[in-house]
KOLMARVO-288398 format. One record per atom (N, C-alpha, C): residue in one letter; x, y, z. Coordinates in pm, whole numbers, plus 50000, padded with zeros to 5 digits. Layout:
# residues N
AXYZ/...
# end
This chain:
# residues 134
X888485338885169/X888535324185279/X889665313985190/X890365313185250/X891145305685202/X891235290185243/X890905281785105/X890305267785186/X892235259885191/X891885256285354/X893345252185348/X893245235585299/X892685230785268/X892275219185185/X892915215985048/X892825229885030/X893015230184877/X894865227984757/X894995229184870/X896635225384839/X897165212184852/X896055205284921/X896615188684951/X896515179684815/X897285170684843/X897135159784711/X896105149884710/X895455152384591/X894155142884600/X894925128584674/X893505121984722/X893725108184826/X893775102684729/X893825100784636/X894345090184531/X895415090184491/X896125099584499/X897565102784419/X898045094984538/X898095103284690/X898835098884783/X898435084584838/X897465077484823/X897595062284851/X898275055384729/X898595058184631/X899395055884511/X900595057484558/X901625064984609/X902285070984666/X902745059784794/X901705060884879/X902255054184979/X902105039184924/X901365039784865/X901415019884800/X902335019184788/X903045021384694/X904245022784609/X905865017684757/X905655027684867/X906475026184955/X906125016085023/X905205009385022/X905174998885109/X905694989485016/X905604989884900/X906044976684837/X907504976084776/X908154988184854/X909924988284842/X910144985084991/X909534988185077/X909824987585275/X909655005285321/X910015006185379/X910345012885493/X910785023085436/X910255036285366/X910685049985260/X911885053485382/X913155054785390/X913955065185475/X914825076185376/X914625082885491/X915265097385377/X915885102885486/X917185109185471/X918145114785589/X918975127585547/X918675132785599/X919385150885538/X920165157185705/X920105149785819/X920125157985939/X921425149685963/X922145152286082/X923215144786160/X923265130486149/X922685121286138/X922335108786160/X921365100486077/X921575090486074/X920985083185889/X919295076785973/X918675077785831/X917245071685914/X917255060385905/X917845051385918/X918255034885955/X918745035986080/X919395045986143/X919725044486291/X918215045686358/X917065054486328/X916195055586374/X915405044886346/X915405037586278/X914725026486241/X915265013086309/X916295010786315/X916835003086468/X916485001286603/X916555017986613/X916315025086722/X914555019786763/X913885018886666/X912435017886673/X912045004986703/X913304990986658/X913124977686694/X912784975786875/X913204988386941/X913274982587073/X911424989487100/X910624994587008/X909324999387062/X908664990187045/X908014979887140/X907194969787101/X905814972087189/X904834964187076/X903454965687052/X902734959687181/X902474966787250/X902084964087414/X900844949487387/X900284948487253/X899444937787269/X899954925587212/X900924925387139/X901084917887082/X902924910087084/X903674920987179/X905004914887203/X906154917187113/X905624922186994/X907084920686906/X906874939886872/X908294939786760/X908634953286809/X907744959586650/X907434976286639/X906724979586572/X907594981786417/X908754979586429/X909484979386247/X908844963286205/X909124951086280/X909314939486239/X907194938686211/X906684944286268/X904874942486227/X904724950086109/X905594960286069/X905174963985954/X904344976685952/X904514981386082/X903794996886144/X904655009486132/X905685007486095/X906225019586022/X906355021685884/X905985030485825/X905885031885696/X906785044885590/X907385052485657/X908695061185654/X909425066885793/X910525071585744/X911515079685853/X912185093485733/X911635104085792/X912585112785705/X913185120785850/X914605123885823/X915085131685917/X915395146085838/X915515160885870/X915355171285803/X916835177685875/X917585186085805/X918715191985813/X918735196185957/X917875203586010/X917665202186177/X917135193486226/X918135181386175/X917615165586292/X916395163586336/X915275172886291/X913755163086343/X913585154886253/X912945146986340/X912345131486263/X911125129186243/X910595125286141/X909105126586100/X909485115286062/X908055103486136/X907945094586122/X906455090186043/X906065081085955/X905145077785896/X904485060085952/X904065067986030/X903355051586128/X901845045486152/X901825036286166/X900085031386146/X899995021486264/X898885014386259/X898505006386388/X898054997086312/X897854984186371/X896854972186301/X895394978086326/X895204987086383/X893754989286409/X893715004086430/X892865013686375/X892335024986416/X892185027986547/X891395016586584/X890505019886696/X891675017186810/X892625012486816/X893845007686925/X893585019387001/X893755013987143/X893825019287265/X895055025687304/X895795015687243/X897485022487295/X898105028287208/X897435034487134/X897995042987039/X899075049387122/X898805061987249/X900105070587314/X901245058687386/X900585047187430/X901785038387468/X903065038087367/X902425034687262/X903385031287115/X903895042187117/X903325055887124/X903835070887064/X905085075587174/X904395074887283/X905345073187409/X906695066987453/X906835056887350/X907565047587395/X909415053587244/X908225055287117/X909085060486989/X909725073487032/X909145085887110/X909465097887139/X911075089287260/X910225079687366/X911995080387457/X912955077587406/X912755071587291/X914145061087263/X914495070187138/X913855076287064/X913905083386985/X914975094287128/X914625100487176/X915525112787229/X916885115287227/X917255101087228/X918925100487240/X919345108987140/X918605108786987/X919145111986881/X918605126786872/X917365131386879/X916775143986828/X915685143486992/X915165157087017/X914725163487077/X913025165786981/X913655165186871/X912205166986786/X911645158586695/X910495152686771/X910165138786674/X908745142386679/X908365140986571/X907165140486531/X906235125886444/X905155124686532/X904865109386436/X903635112086411/X903205110786255/X902305112886133/X901465098686165/X900325093386248/X899805088686205/X899075085586096/X898945072486004/X898405076385887/X897635058885842/X896735056385774/X895605047185777/X895635041885590/X896255050485508/X896245045885381/X897825043885408/X898005032385312/X897315021885262/X896765012685419/X896045007185434/X895825003685550/X896884994085598/X897324988585749/X898464975485746/X897244961485741/X898224953785689/X898034940085676/X898924934485692/X898814920285744/X899744911985778/X900844915185692/X900484913485541/X901674910885449/X902724920685498/X902764923885584/X903854939885595/X904804935185705/X904294923885760/X905344923285871/X906234915985799/X907354917785885/X908504909685789/X908494894185854/X909714888485806/X909794874585822/X910604876385969/X911104884286058/X911474886886168/X910254885586224/X909474892486207/X908304890386310/X907614879386273/X907454874986127/X906644862286134/X907384851386234/X908554850486238/X909024840686340/X908404842986463/X908924859086532/X908624858986668/X907064855386672/X906064855686620/X904704854186590/X904884840286649/X905274837686531/X904814814786563/X905404812686691/X906714821986737/X907214815786850/X906004816986966/X905164825886901/X904654831287013/X902694821487000/X902624812186953/X901584802686886/X900824808986789/X901294821086741/X900004824386611/X900754813286496/X899814815486379/X900074809086301/X899814820986114/X900694821286122/X901314832086013/X902434829185894/
# end
């Protein structure tokens, strides 16, 4: 019997790769009929229901890849793994991206963990306007 975990990257290696992506910003990869930057722009319409700020400016989107069949794969995290609104955010993203593709996959990732350092300057301005000290 094959071990399904045998072909997986070591956690440390994947963590290092994701951390490198975080330092460079959102990882964008496009091989389909539209650009990953278009997907990122549309995702700015997905609003975190608790904070009222879009998920891109909150730094929740770690990566966007579009394959040759126009399948959109998004690596995304949440401010907390225990977030009760995961389904709300996922449904918003699916609905908004349906204008580009009917095949959208969201991969919830937890490494590296989200932190306030991932918030964009636009996100910080929006949070300050709401009274947050950031």
